[in-house]
All heavy atoms as TSV, in Angstrom:
chain	resi	resn	atom	element	x	y	z
A	1	MET	N	N	0.826	-1.170	0.019
A	1	MET	CA	C	-0.051	0.010	-0.031
A	1	MET	C	C	0.908	1.158	0.063
A	1	MET	O	O	1.897	1.240	0.689
A	1	MET	CB	C	-0.901	-0.025	1.251
A	1	MET	CG	C	-1.638	1.260	1.414
A	1	MET	SD	S	-3.001	1.263	2.614
A	1	MET	CE	C	-2.261	0.698	4.067
A	2	LEU	N	N	0.531	2.156	-0.800
A	2	LEU	CA	C	1.299	3.381	-0.908
A	2	LEU	C	C	0.323	4.597	-0.662
A	2	LEU	O	O	-0.748	4.678	-1.287
A	2	LEU	CB	C	1.841	3.484	-2.251
A	2	LEU	CG	C	2.733	4.801	-2.472
A	2	LEU	CD1	C	4.061	4.689	-1.579
A	2	LEU	CD2	C	3.211	4.799	-4.006
A	3	ILE	N	N	0.676	5.425	0.346
A	3	ILE	CA	C	-0.096	6.554	0.654
A	3	ILE	C	C	0.691	7.830	0.560
A	3	ILE	O	O	1.678	8.000	1.193
A	3	ILE	CB	C	-0.782	6.511	2.092
A	3	ILE	CG1	C	-1.640	5.207	2.227
A	3	ILE	CG2	C	-1.357	7.749	2.467
A	3	ILE	CD1	C	-2.163	5.027	3.639
A	4	TRP	N	N	0.241	8.726	-0.297
A	4	TRP	CA	C	0.871	9.991	-0.526
A	4	TRP	C	C	0.069	11.058	0.307
A	4	TRP	O	O	-1.064	11.343	-0.006
A	4	TRP	CB	C	0.876	10.499	-1.975
A	4	TRP	CG	C	1.787	9.599	-2.795
A	4	TRP	CD1	C	1.323	8.476	-3.442
A	4	TRP	CD2	C	3.109	9.776	-3.085
A	4	TRP	NE1	N	2.372	7.908	-4.161
A	4	TRP	CE2	C	3.521	8.695	-3.878
A	4	TRP	CE3	C	4.052	10.590	-2.657
A	4	TRP	CZ2	C	4.831	8.509	-4.416
A	4	TRP	CZ3	C	5.317	10.488	-3.125
A	4	TRP	CH2	C	5.701	9.501	-3.970
A	5	SER	N	N	0.677	11.530	1.394
A	5	SER	CA	C	-0.041	12.423	2.317
A	5	SER	C	C	0.982	13.347	3.040
A	5	SER	O	O	2.139	12.876	3.348
A	5	SER	CB	C	-0.843	11.725	3.261
A	5	SER	OG	O	-1.497	12.453	4.217
A	6	ILE	N	N	0.591	14.495	3.363
A	6	ILE	CA	C	1.428	15.321	4.246
A	6	ILE	C	C	1.214	15.054	5.779
A	6	ILE	O	O	1.968	15.476	6.508
A	6	ILE	CB	C	1.036	16.845	4.111
A	6	ILE	CG1	C	-0.272	17.187	4.307
A	6	ILE	CG2	C	1.398	17.186	2.587
A	6	ILE	CD1	C	-0.667	18.751	4.343
A	7	MET	N	N	0.220	14.276	6.065
A	7	MET	CA	C	-0.107	13.805	7.468
A	7	MET	C	C	0.969	12.650	7.767
A	7	MET	O	O	1.267	11.801	6.913
A	7	MET	CB	C	-1.475	13.252	7.512
A	7	MET	CG	C	-2.503	14.126	7.094
A	7	MET	SD	S	-2.626	15.722	8.092
A	7	MET	CE	C	-3.200	15.033	9.654
A	8	PRO	N	N	1.394	12.811	9.030
A	8	PRO	CA	C	2.365	11.744	9.475
A	8	PRO	C	C	1.592	10.460	9.576
A	8	PRO	O	O	0.362	10.351	9.845
A	8	PRO	CB	C	2.753	12.155	10.881
A	8	PRO	CG	C	2.103	13.478	11.161
A	8	PRO	CD	C	1.212	13.824	10.001
A	9	GLU	N	N	2.279	9.267	9.383
A	9	GLU	CA	C	1.735	8.000	9.332
A	9	GLU	C	C	1.081	7.648	10.787
A	9	GLU	O	O	0.181	6.934	10.892
A	9	GLU	CB	C	2.651	6.916	8.947
A	9	GLU	CG	C	3.829	6.767	9.900
A	9	GLU	CD	C	4.789	5.668	9.354
A	9	GLU	OE1	O	5.238	5.804	8.195
A	9	GLU	OE2	O	5.181	4.771	10.158
A	10	THR	N	N	1.660	8.252	11.825
A	10	THR	CA	C	0.909	8.047	13.115
A	10	THR	C	C	-0.346	8.623	13.232
A	10	THR	O	O	-1.247	8.086	13.966
A	10	THR	CB	C	1.906	8.628	14.360
A	10	THR	OG1	O	2.051	10.017	13.934
A	10	THR	CG2	C	3.203	7.911	14.386
A	11	VAL	N	N	-0.735	9.640	12.438
A	11	VAL	CA	C	-1.988	10.242	12.382
A	11	VAL	C	C	-2.942	9.409	11.585
A	11	VAL	O	O	-4.132	9.092	11.857
A	11	VAL	CB	C	-1.926	11.650	12.011
A	11	VAL	CG1	C	-3.342	12.266	11.780
A	11	VAL	CG2	C	-1.204	12.510	12.979
A	12	ILE	N	N	-2.391	8.945	10.405
A	12	ILE	CA	C	-3.181	8.288	9.375
A	12	ILE	C	C	-3.646	6.828	10.031
A	12	ILE	O	O	-4.754	6.406	9.843
A	12	ILE	CB	C	-2.474	7.971	8.145
A	12	ILE	CG1	C	-2.137	9.359	7.416
A	12	ILE	CG2	C	-3.154	7.025	7.138
A	12	ILE	CD1	C	-1.268	9.343	6.313
A	13	PHE	N	N	-2.719	6.142	10.678
A	13	PHE	CA	C	-2.953	4.844	11.190
A	13	PHE	C	C	-3.447	4.789	12.663
A	13	PHE	O	O	-3.496	3.697	13.285
A	13	PHE	CB	C	-1.824	3.978	10.936
A	13	PHE	CG	C	-1.472	3.900	9.468
A	13	PHE	CD1	C	-0.368	4.311	8.979
A	13	PHE	CD2	C	-2.402	3.116	8.637
A	13	PHE	CE1	C	-0.022	4.190	7.624
A	13	PHE	CE2	C	-2.077	3.028	7.300
A	13	PHE	CZ	C	-0.957	3.506	6.661
A	14	ALA	N	N	-3.622	5.975	13.222
A	14	ALA	CA	C	-4.066	6.026	14.715
A	14	ALA	C	C	-5.369	5.220	14.897
A	14	ALA	O	O	-6.307	5.416	14.109
A	14	ALA	CB	C	-4.177	7.420	15.141
A	15	GLY	N	N	-5.407	4.367	15.858
A	15	GLY	CA	C	-6.638	3.585	16.162
A	15	GLY	C	C	-6.793	2.259	15.435
A	15	GLY	O	O	-7.748	1.552	15.734
A	16	LEU	N	N	-5.879	2.042	14.483
A	16	LEU	CA	C	-6.056	0.806	13.654
A	16	LEU	C	C	-5.967	-0.502	14.565
A	16	LEU	O	O	-6.488	-1.489	14.241
A	16	LEU	CB	C	-5.056	0.672	12.551
A	16	LEU	CG	C	-5.384	1.428	11.256
A	16	LEU	CD1	C	-4.323	1.263	10.192
A	16	LEU	CD2	C	-6.719	0.965	10.711
A	17	GLU	N	N	-5.123	-0.399	15.625
A	17	GLU	CA	C	-4.948	-1.530	16.536
A	17	GLU	C	C	-6.134	-1.880	17.161
A	17	GLU	O	O	-6.381	-2.988	17.728
A	17	GLU	CB	C	-3.790	-1.243	17.526
A	17	GLU	CG	C	-4.026	-0.079	18.439
A	17	GLU	CD	C	-3.703	1.293	17.919
A	17	GLU	OE1	O	-3.136	1.366	16.737
A	17	GLU	OE2	O	-4.006	2.317	18.556
A	18	ASN	N	N	-7.193	-1.041	17.271
A	18	ASN	CA	C	-8.546	-1.323	17.976
A	18	ASN	C	C	-9.585	-1.926	17.006
A	18	ASN	O	O	-10.597	-2.266	17.482
A	18	ASN	CB	C	-9.139	0.018	18.600
A	18	ASN	CG	C	-8.077	0.635	19.588
A	18	ASN	OD1	O	-7.363	-0.066	20.287
A	18	ASN	ND2	N	-8.183	1.828	19.690
A	19	ILE	N	N	-9.236	-2.091	15.751
A	19	ILE	CA	C	-10.151	-2.588	14.810
A	19	ILE	C	C	-10.119	-4.130	14.858
A	19	ILE	O	O	-9.093	-4.728	14.838
A	19	ILE	CB	C	-9.835	-2.090	13.434
A	19	ILE	CG1	C	-10.115	-0.537	13.212
A	19	ILE	CG2	C	-10.789	-2.855	12.402
A	19	ILE	CD1	C	-9.663	-0.010	11.965
A	20	GLU	N	N	-11.306	-4.733	15.025
A	20	GLU	CA	C	-11.456	-6.243	15.113
A	20	GLU	C	C	-11.173	-6.781	13.704
A	20	GLU	O	O	-11.676	-6.231	12.730
A	20	GLU	CB	C	-12.925	-6.630	15.564
A	20	GLU	CG	C	-13.099	-8.067	15.727
A	20	GLU	CD	C	-14.542	-8.333	16.104
A	20	GLU	OE1	O	-15.235	-7.470	16.566
A	20	GLU	OE2	O	-14.863	-9.542	15.916
A	21	ALA	N	N	-10.392	-7.869	13.659
A	21	ALA	CA	C	-10.093	-8.446	12.456
A	21	ALA	C	C	-11.279	-9.181	11.778
A	21	ALA	O	O	-11.330	-9.160	10.568
A	21	ALA	CB	C	-8.970	-9.405	12.657
A	22	GLY	N	N	-12.142	-9.753	12.546
A	22	GLY	CA	C	-13.278	-10.469	11.944
A	22	GLY	C	C	-12.893	-11.891	11.511
A	22	GLY	O	O	-11.771	-12.317	11.682
A	23	ARG	N	N	-13.933	-12.594	11.087
A	23	ARG	CA	C	-13.790	-14.024	10.698
A	23	ARG	C	C	-14.332	-14.191	9.368
A	23	ARG	O	O	-15.488	-13.621	9.059
A	23	ARG	CB	C	-14.473	-14.887	11.723
A	23	ARG	CG	C	-14.334	-16.305	11.590
A	23	ARG	CD	C	-14.929	-17.183	12.667
A	23	ARG	NE	N	-16.347	-17.045	12.757
A	23	ARG	CZ	C	-17.246	-17.925	12.548
A	23	ARG	NH1	N	-16.902	-19.176	12.166
A	23	ARG	NH2	N	-18.559	-17.807	12.811
A	24	GLU	N	N	-13.580	-14.843	8.524
A	24	GLU	CA	C	-14.144	-15.137	7.036
A	24	GLU	C	C	-14.996	-16.400	7.059
A	24	GLU	O	O	-14.570	-17.479	7.648
A	24	GLU	CB	C	-12.917	-15.260	6.251
A	24	GLU	CG	C	-13.198	-15.171	4.780
A	24	GLU	CD	C	-11.960	-15.194	3.946
A	24	GLU	OE1	O	-11.045	-14.401	4.141
A	24	GLU	OE2	O	-11.912	-16.120	3.031
A	25	ILE	N	N	-16.126	-16.179	6.477
A	25	ILE	CA	C	-17.079	-17.346	6.384
A	25	ILE	C	C	-17.655	-17.399	4.922
A	25	ILE	O	O	-17.575	-16.395	4.141
A	25	ILE	CB	C	-18.257	-17.227	7.334
A	25	ILE	CG1	C	-19.081	-15.932	7.003
A	25	ILE	CG2	C	-17.774	-17.177	8.816
A	25	ILE	CD1	C	-20.522	-15.969	7.695
A	26	LEU	N	N	-18.251	-18.470	4.601
A	26	LEU	CA	C	-19.058	-18.647	3.348
A	26	LEU	C	C	-20.524	-18.621	3.731
A	26	LEU	O	O	-20.928	-19.523	4.447
A	26	LEU	CB	C	-18.617	-19.989	2.677
A	26	LEU	CG	C	-19.049	-20.097	1.214
A	26	LEU	CD1	C	-18.468	-19.036	0.360
A	26	LEU	CD2	C	-18.692	-21.435	0.700
A	27	TYR	N	N	-21.292	-17.674	3.288
A	27	TYR	CA	C	-22.647	-17.525	3.631
A	27	TYR	C	C	-23.539	-17.311	2.327
A	27	TYR	O	O	-23.208	-16.446	1.556
A	27	TYR	CB	C	-22.827	-16.282	4.437
A	27	TYR	CG	C	-24.246	-16.073	5.023
A	27	TYR	CD1	C	-24.846	-16.827	6.042
A	27	TYR	CD2	C	-25.053	-15.125	4.245
A	27	TYR	CE1	C	-26.101	-16.688	6.409
A	27	TYR	CE2	C	-26.364	-14.882	4.740
A	27	TYR	CZ	C	-26.808	-15.669	5.804
A	27	TYR	OH	O	-28.129	-15.492	6.233
A	28	CYS	N	N	-24.470	-18.190	2.047
A	28	CYS	CA	C	-25.276	-18.213	0.758
A	28	CYS	C	C	-24.330	-18.108	-0.442
A	28	CYS	O	O	-24.693	-17.408	-1.390
A	28	CYS	CB	C	-26.159	-17.032	0.878
A	28	CYS	SG	S	-27.521	-17.120	2.095
A	29	GLY	N	N	-23.276	-18.765	-0.411
A	29	GLY	CA	C	-22.324	-18.922	-1.493
A	29	GLY	C	C	-21.451	-17.688	-1.673
A	29	GLY	O	O	-20.818	-17.594	-2.610
A	30	ARG	N	N	-21.458	-16.799	-0.733
A	30	ARG	CA	C	-20.645	-15.558	-0.830
A	30	ARG	C	C	-19.637	-15.534	0.337
A	30	ARG	O	O	-19.952	-15.968	1.395
A	30	ARG	CB	C	-21.430	-14.296	-0.627
A	30	ARG	CG	C	-22.586	-13.931	-1.531
A	30	ARG	CD	C	-22.521	-14.568	-2.907
A	30	ARG	NE	N	-23.534	-14.092	-3.806
A	30	ARG	CZ	C	-24.742	-14.611	-3.996
A	30	ARG	NH1	N	-25.177	-15.605	-3.214
A	30	ARG	NH2	N	-25.565	-14.240	-4.802
A	31	ARG	N	N	-18.425	-15.055	0.068
A	31	ARG	CA	C	-17.392	-15.070	1.116
A	31	ARG	C	C	-17.545	-13.703	1.741
A	31	ARG	O	O	-17.512	-12.576	1.107
A	31	ARG	CB	C	-16.010	-15.153	0.447
A	31	ARG	CG	C	-14.923	-15.406	1.487
A	31	ARG	CD	C	-13.640	-16.085	0.964
A	31	ARG	NE	N	-13.963	-17.350	0.320
A	31	ARG	CZ	C	-14.182	-18.499	0.927
A	31	ARG	NH1	N	-14.145	-18.556	2.264
A	31	ARG	NH2	N	-14.334	-19.617	0.227
A	32	LEU	N	N	-17.803	-13.755	3.129
A	32	LEU	CA	C	-17.948	-12.556	3.876
A	32	LEU	C	C	-16.925	-12.539	5.159
A	32	LEU	O	O	-16.560	-13.593	5.631
A	32	LEU	CB	C	-19.364	-12.501	4.518
A	32	LEU	CG	C	-20.544	-12.624	3.535
A	32	LEU	CD1	C	-21.799	-12.734	4.358
A	32	LEU	CD2	C	-20.605	-11.455	2.630
A	33	VAL	N	N	-16.627	-11.332	5.557
A	33	VAL	CA	C	-15.884	-11.152	6.777
A	33	VAL	C	C	-16.883	-10.620	7.806
A	33	VAL	O	O	-17.558	-9.573	7.548
A	33	VAL	CB	C	-14.696	-10.222	6.599
A	33	VAL	CG1	C	-14.010	-9.952	7.997
A	33	VAL	CG2	C	-13.708	-10.731	5.654
A	34	VAL	N	N	-17.035	-11.360	8.940
A	34	VAL	CA	C	-18.082	-10.996	9.908
A	34	VAL	C	C	-17.461	-10.882	11.246
A	34	VAL	O	O	-16.393	-11.374	11.559
A	34	VAL	CB	C	-19.185	-12.045	9.851
A	34	VAL	CG1	C	-19.903	-12.164	8.554
A	34	VAL	CG2	C	-18.698	-13.470	10.337
A	35	SER	N	N	-18.263	-10.099	12.136
A	35	SER	CA	C	-17.869	-10.246	13.568
A	35	SER	C	C	-19.121	-10.826	14.336
A	35	SER	O	O	-20.179	-10.783	13.842
A	35	SER	CB	C	-17.841	-8.796	14.141
A	35	SER	OG	O	-18.996	-7.966	14.018
A	36	GLU	N	N	-18.724	-11.630	15.304
A	36	GLU	CA	C	-19.694	-12.486	15.938
A	36	GLU	C	C	-20.410	-11.652	17.023
A	36	GLU	O	O	-19.791	-10.798	17.692
A	36	GLU	CB	C	-19.044	-13.680	16.571
A	36	GLU	CG	C	-18.427	-14.607	15.485
A	36	GLU	CD	C	-18.004	-15.952	16.059
A	36	GLU	OE1	O	-18.792	-16.530	16.914
A	36	GLU	OE2	O	-17.034	-16.478	15.630
A	37	LEU	N	N	-21.748	-11.892	17.100
A	37	LEU	CA	C	-22.579	-11.271	18.149
A	37	LEU	C	C	-23.191	-12.317	19.054
A	37	LEU	O	O	-23.183	-13.470	18.646
A	37	LEU	CB	C	-23.810	-10.524	17.303
A	37	LEU	CG	C	-23.327	-9.430	16.384
A	37	LEU	CD1	C	-24.600	-8.975	15.515
A	37	LEU	CD2	C	-22.673	-8.234	17.096
A	38	PRO	N	N	-23.705	-11.926	20.053
A	38	PRO	CA	C	-24.333	-12.845	21.034
A	38	PRO	C	C	-25.579	-13.566	20.320
A	38	PRO	O	O	-26.201	-13.009	19.459
A	38	PRO	CB	C	-24.813	-11.991	22.210
A	38	PRO	CG	C	-24.133	-10.672	22.157
A	38	PRO	CD	C	-23.774	-10.539	20.601
A	39	GLY	N	N	-25.817	-14.832	20.750
A	39	GLY	CA	C	-26.960	-15.508	20.219
A	39	GLY	C	C	-26.672	-16.238	18.929
A	39	GLY	O	O	-27.627	-16.554	18.262
A	40	GLY	N	N	-25.402	-16.295	18.475
A	40	GLY	CA	C	-25.108	-16.972	17.250
A	40	GLY	C	C	-25.278	-16.130	16.027
A	40	GLY	O	O	-25.002	-16.606	14.832
A	41	LYS	N	N	-25.641	-14.903	16.207
A	41	LYS	CA	C	-25.890	-13.980	14.957
A	41	LYS	C	C	-24.470	-13.425	14.609
A	41	LYS	O	O	-23.534	-13.430	15.404
A	41	LYS	CB	C	-26.839	-12.841	15.365
A	41	LYS	CG	C	-28.141	-13.411	15.609
A	41	LYS	CD	C	-29.287	-12.658	14.873
A	41	LYS	CE	C	-30.621	-13.281	15.248
A	41	LYS	NZ	N	-31.332	-13.630	14.134
A	42	MET	N	N	-24.359	-12.797	13.404
A	42	MET	CA	C	-23.066	-12.202	12.960
A	42	MET	C	C	-23.409	-10.848	12.225
A	42	MET	O	O	-24.511	-10.765	11.679
A	42	MET	CB	C	-22.374	-13.126	11.902
A	42	MET	CG	C	-21.949	-14.457	12.650
A	42	MET	SD	S	-21.365	-15.562	11.469
A	42	MET	CE	C	-22.930	-16.429	11.148
A	43	CYS	N	N	-22.534	-9.947	12.270
A	43	CYS	CA	C	-22.675	-8.696	11.649
A	43	CYS	C	C	-21.578	-8.685	10.467
A	43	CYS	O	O	-20.406	-8.848	10.701
A	43	CYS	CB	C	-22.327	-7.609	12.565
A	43	CYS	SG	S	-22.415	-5.883	11.866
A	44	VAL	N	N	-22.170	-8.369	9.249
A	44	VAL	CA	C	-21.223	-8.283	8.070
A	44	VAL	C	C	-20.329	-7.088	8.146
A	44	VAL	O	O	-20.777	-6.048	8.403
A	44	VAL	CB	C	-22.135	-8.222	6.766
A	44	VAL	CG1	C	-21.209	-8.123	5.592
A	44	VAL	CG2	C	-23.049	-9.451	6.655
A	45	MET	N	N	-19.088	-7.444	8.013
A	45	MET	CA	C	-18.052	-6.327	8.113
A	45	MET	C	C	-17.562	-5.975	6.599
A	45	MET	O	O	-17.277	-4.798	6.295
A	45	MET	CB	C	-16.844	-6.661	8.890
A	45	MET	CG	C	-17.112	-6.972	10.381
A	45	MET	SD	S	-15.754	-7.589	11.243
A	45	MET	CE	C	-14.600	-6.318	11.286
A	46	ARG	N	N	-17.495	-7.041	5.816
A	46	ARG	CA	C	-16.951	-6.844	4.501
A	46	ARG	C	C	-17.330	-8.091	3.522
A	46	ARG	O	O	-17.562	-9.207	3.965
A	46	ARG	CB	C	-15.394	-6.921	4.572
A	46	ARG	CG	C	-14.659	-6.457	3.345
A	46	ARG	CD	C	-13.131	-6.216	3.605
A	46	ARG	NE	N	-12.439	-7.393	4.156
A	46	ARG	CZ	C	-11.731	-7.317	5.235
A	46	ARG	NH1	N	-11.658	-6.129	6.016
A	46	ARG	NH2	N	-11.141	-8.287	5.780
A	47	VAL	N	N	-17.435	-7.645	2.277
A	47	VAL	CA	C	-17.779	-8.710	1.199
A	47	VAL	C	C	-16.573	-8.894	0.451
A	47	VAL	O	O	-15.821	-7.953	0.076
A	47	VAL	CB	C	-18.829	-8.243	0.215
A	47	VAL	CG1	C	-19.284	-9.242	-0.841
A	47	VAL	CG2	C	-20.224	-7.837	1.033
A	48	ILE	N	N	-16.213	-10.251	0.174
A	48	ILE	CA	C	-15.094	-10.540	-0.654
A	48	ILE	C	C	-15.629	-11.228	-1.891
A	48	ILE	O	O	-16.031	-12.364	-1.835
A	48	ILE	CB	C	-14.077	-11.488	0.089
A	48	ILE	CG1	C	-13.653	-10.852	1.328
A	48	ILE	CG2	C	-12.976	-11.881	-0.844
A	48	ILE	CD1	C	-12.838	-11.779	2.261
A	49	SER	N	N	-15.683	-10.432	-3.018
A	49	SER	CA	C	-16.281	-10.997	-4.231
A	49	SER	C	C	-15.784	-10.182	-5.397
A	49	SER	O	O	-15.366	-9.042	-5.298
A	49	SER	CB	C	-17.833	-10.840	-4.156
A	49	SER	OG	O	-18.387	-11.218	-5.331
A	50	SER	N	N	-15.821	-10.755	-6.655
A	50	SER	CA	C	-15.444	-10.032	-7.882
A	50	SER	C	C	-16.731	-9.718	-8.673
A	50	SER	O	O	-16.661	-9.168	-9.745
A	50	SER	CB	C	-14.534	-10.874	-8.709
A	50	SER	OG	O	-15.078	-12.216	-8.989
A	51	ASN	N	N	-17.914	-10.195	-8.131
A	51	ASN	CA	C	-19.123	-9.877	-8.700
A	51	ASN	C	C	-19.798	-8.646	-8.099
A	51	ASN	O	O	-20.218	-8.497	-6.983
A	51	ASN	CB	C	-20.150	-11.082	-8.485
A	51	ASN	CG	C	-21.423	-10.946	-9.171
A	51	ASN	OD1	O	-21.801	-9.875	-9.663
A	51	ASN	ND2	N	-22.223	-11.955	-9.223
A	52	PRO	N	N	-19.984	-7.590	-9.025
A	52	PRO	CA	C	-20.528	-6.339	-8.514
A	52	PRO	C	C	-21.942	-6.437	-7.850
A	52	PRO	O	O	-22.283	-5.646	-6.935
A	52	PRO	CB	C	-20.567	-5.342	-9.707
A	52	PRO	CG	C	-19.642	-6.106	-10.681
A	52	PRO	CD	C	-19.585	-7.466	-10.364
A	53	ARG	N	N	-22.679	-7.498	-8.320
A	53	ARG	CA	C	-23.973	-7.563	-7.711
A	53	ARG	C	C	-24.002	-7.943	-6.284
A	53	ARG	O	O	-24.969	-7.644	-5.524
A	53	ARG	CB	C	-24.812	-8.594	-8.563
A	53	ARG	CG	C	-25.164	-8.170	-9.914
A	53	ARG	CD	C	-25.951	-9.170	-10.593
A	53	ARG	NE	N	-26.153	-8.703	-11.984
A	53	ARG	CZ	C	-27.113	-9.138	-12.752
A	53	ARG	NH1	N	-27.971	-10.129	-12.372
A	53	ARG	NH2	N	-27.385	-8.730	-13.955
A	54	ASP	N	N	-22.965	-8.674	-5.898
A	54	ASP	CA	C	-22.909	-9.132	-4.375
A	54	ASP	C	C	-22.800	-7.850	-3.552
A	54	ASP	O	O	-23.272	-7.788	-2.437
A	54	ASP	CB	C	-21.638	-9.991	-4.291
A	54	ASP	CG	C	-21.853	-11.347	-4.918
A	54	ASP	OD1	O	-22.992	-11.659	-5.157
A	54	ASP	OD2	O	-20.795	-12.081	-4.951
A	55	PHE	N	N	-22.210	-6.746	-4.068
A	55	PHE	CA	C	-21.984	-5.616	-3.210
A	55	PHE	C	C	-23.328	-4.788	-3.187
A	55	PHE	O	O	-23.507	-3.952	-2.256
A	55	PHE	CB	C	-20.889	-4.654	-3.857
A	55	PHE	CG	C	-19.565	-5.352	-3.617
A	55	PHE	CD1	C	-19.039	-6.093	-4.582
A	55	PHE	CD2	C	-18.871	-5.183	-2.579
A	55	PHE	CE1	C	-17.856	-6.776	-4.530
A	55	PHE	CE2	C	-17.503	-5.736	-2.340
A	55	PHE	CZ	C	-17.022	-6.618	-3.420
A	56	MET	N	N	-24.193	-5.099	-4.048
A	56	MET	CA	C	-25.487	-4.323	-4.165
A	56	MET	C	C	-26.579	-5.077	-3.391
A	56	MET	O	O	-27.644	-4.522	-3.112
A	56	MET	CB	C	-25.985	-4.104	-5.603
A	56	MET	CG	C	-25.021	-3.125	-6.369
A	56	MET	SD	S	-24.582	-1.585	-5.670
A	56	MET	CE	C	-26.256	-0.842	-5.823
A	57	ASP	N	N	-26.264	-6.350	-3.044
A	57	ASP	CA	C	-27.377	-7.181	-2.323
A	57	ASP	C	C	-27.469	-6.651	-0.955
A	57	ASP	O	O	-26.474	-6.747	-0.126
A	57	ASP	CB	C	-26.998	-8.622	-2.547
A	57	ASP	CG	C	-27.984	-9.536	-2.034
A	57	ASP	OD1	O	-28.774	-9.275	-1.136
A	57	ASP	OD2	O	-28.170	-10.689	-2.631
A	58	PRO	N	N	-28.681	-6.284	-0.465
A	58	PRO	CA	C	-28.718	-5.857	0.941
A	58	PRO	C	C	-28.407	-6.914	2.014
A	58	PRO	O	O	-27.971	-6.590	3.073
A	58	PRO	CB	C	-30.107	-5.259	1.050
A	58	PRO	CG	C	-30.828	-5.680	-0.186
A	58	PRO	CD	C	-29.835	-6.181	-1.177
A	59	ARG	N	N	-28.523	-8.149	1.648
A	59	ARG	CA	C	-28.238	-9.189	2.621
A	59	ARG	C	C	-26.725	-9.224	2.972
A	59	ARG	O	O	-26.349	-9.686	4.059
A	59	ARG	CB	C	-28.535	-10.565	2.031
A	59	ARG	CG	C	-29.988	-10.827	1.711
A	59	ARG	CD	C	-30.263	-12.134	1.073
A	59	ARG	NE	N	-29.591	-12.149	-0.174
A	59	ARG	CZ	C	-29.323	-13.308	-0.947
A	59	ARG	NH1	N	-29.802	-14.446	-0.474
A	59	ARG	NH2	N	-28.845	-13.272	-2.062
A	60	PHE	N	N	-25.817	-8.629	2.115
A	60	PHE	CA	C	-24.491	-8.835	2.364
A	60	PHE	C	C	-23.756	-7.430	2.545
A	60	PHE	O	O	-22.661	-7.270	2.720
A	60	PHE	CB	C	-23.692	-9.471	1.148
A	60	PHE	CG	C	-24.454	-10.697	0.693
A	60	PHE	CD1	C	-24.876	-10.797	-0.609
A	60	PHE	CD2	C	-24.664	-11.726	1.571
A	60	PHE	CE1	C	-25.545	-12.031	-0.974
A	60	PHE	CE2	C	-25.194	-12.858	1.182
A	60	PHE	CZ	C	-25.690	-13.127	-0.080
A	61	GLN	N	N	-24.636	-6.277	2.684
A	61	GLN	CA	C	-24.082	-5.011	2.957
A	61	GLN	C	C	-23.397	-4.949	4.382
A	61	GLN	O	O	-23.981	-5.599	5.312
A	61	GLN	CB	C	-25.054	-4.021	2.806
A	61	GLN	CG	C	-25.470	-3.777	1.379
A	61	GLN	CD	C	-26.649	-2.784	1.161
A	61	GLN	OE1	O	-27.147	-2.377	2.186
A	61	GLN	NE2	N	-26.959	-2.482	-0.007
A	62	PRO	N	N	-22.307	-4.271	4.506
A	62	PRO	CA	C	-21.747	-4.038	5.861
A	62	PRO	C	C	-22.812	-3.543	6.908
A	62	PRO	O	O	-23.528	-2.609	6.509
A	62	PRO	CB	C	-20.534	-3.061	5.588
A	62	PRO	CG	C	-20.233	-3.340	4.154
A	62	PRO	CD	C	-21.536	-3.622	3.436
A	63	GLY	N	N	-22.800	-4.141	8.034
A	63	GLY	CA	C	-23.670	-3.734	9.079
A	63	GLY	C	C	-24.910	-4.712	9.147
A	63	GLY	O	O	-25.681	-4.662	10.032
A	64	ALA	N	N	-25.191	-5.437	7.993
A	64	ALA	CA	C	-26.378	-6.343	7.995
A	64	ALA	C	C	-26.071	-7.467	9.094
A	64	ALA	O	O	-24.986	-8.002	9.194
A	64	ALA	CB	C	-26.520	-6.991	6.581
A	65	ILE	N	N	-27.155	-7.896	9.749
A	65	ILE	CA	C	-27.182	-8.889	10.668
A	65	ILE	C	C	-27.596	-10.286	10.048
A	65	ILE	O	O	-28.700	-10.227	9.490
A	65	ILE	CB	C	-28.071	-8.609	11.924
A	65	ILE	CG1	C	-27.641	-7.236	12.496
A	65	ILE	CG2	C	-27.934	-9.692	12.977
A	65	ILE	CD1	C	-26.215	-7.211	13.008
A	66	ILE	N	N	-26.786	-11.214	10.092
A	66	ILE	CA	C	-27.157	-12.558	9.486
A	66	ILE	C	C	-27.193	-13.654	10.672
A	66	ILE	O	O	-26.624	-13.505	11.630
A	66	ILE	CB	C	-26.214	-12.948	8.336
A	66	ILE	CG1	C	-24.720	-12.985	8.849
A	66	ILE	CG2	C	-26.294	-11.919	7.220
A	66	ILE	CD1	C	-23.788	-13.556	7.883
A	67	GLY	N	N	-28.039	-14.625	10.260
A	67	GLY	CA	C	-28.117	-15.754	11.267
A	67	GLY	C	C	-27.106	-16.779	11.097
A	67	GLY	O	O	-26.025	-16.525	10.510
A	68	PRO	N	N	-27.291	-17.909	11.519
A	68	PRO	CA	C	-26.343	-19.094	11.375
A	68	PRO	C	C	-25.945	-19.298	9.911
A	68	PRO	O	O	-26.797	-19.020	9.014
A	68	PRO	CB	C	-27.078	-20.225	12.000
A	68	PRO	CG	C	-28.102	-19.748	12.826
A	68	PRO	CD	C	-28.512	-18.427	12.224
A	69	GLN	N	N	-24.800	-19.714	9.660
A	69	GLN	CA	C	-24.373	-19.991	8.274
A	69	GLN	C	C	-25.218	-20.804	7.561
A	69	GLN	O	O	-25.689	-21.812	7.985
A	69	GLN	CB	C	-22.845	-20.553	8.271
A	69	GLN	CG	C	-21.892	-19.691	9.003
A	69	GLN	CD	C	-20.555	-20.344	8.931
A	69	GLN	OE1	O	-20.239	-21.100	8.127
A	69	GLN	NE2	N	-19.666	-19.949	9.781
A	70	GLY	N	N	-25.476	-20.376	6.203
A	70	GLY	CA	C	-26.391	-21.082	5.354
A	70	GLY	C	C	-25.900	-21.130	3.975
A	70	GLY	O	O	-24.985	-20.581	3.613
């Protein structure tokens, strides 16, 4: 990664150590990065796909709550 900025890297990357890495799963045939919630539910953090339609599907949008893997 290359970042051209006048801001020092300590400012750009401040707080990154507090970001949860998440867990990669396969859900409805799509690869997602999720964070686990109580009760077996998961919150979508990121979609990993080369299909643009996957990013437009509300089921896989970041912040969507999904149930057990399916």
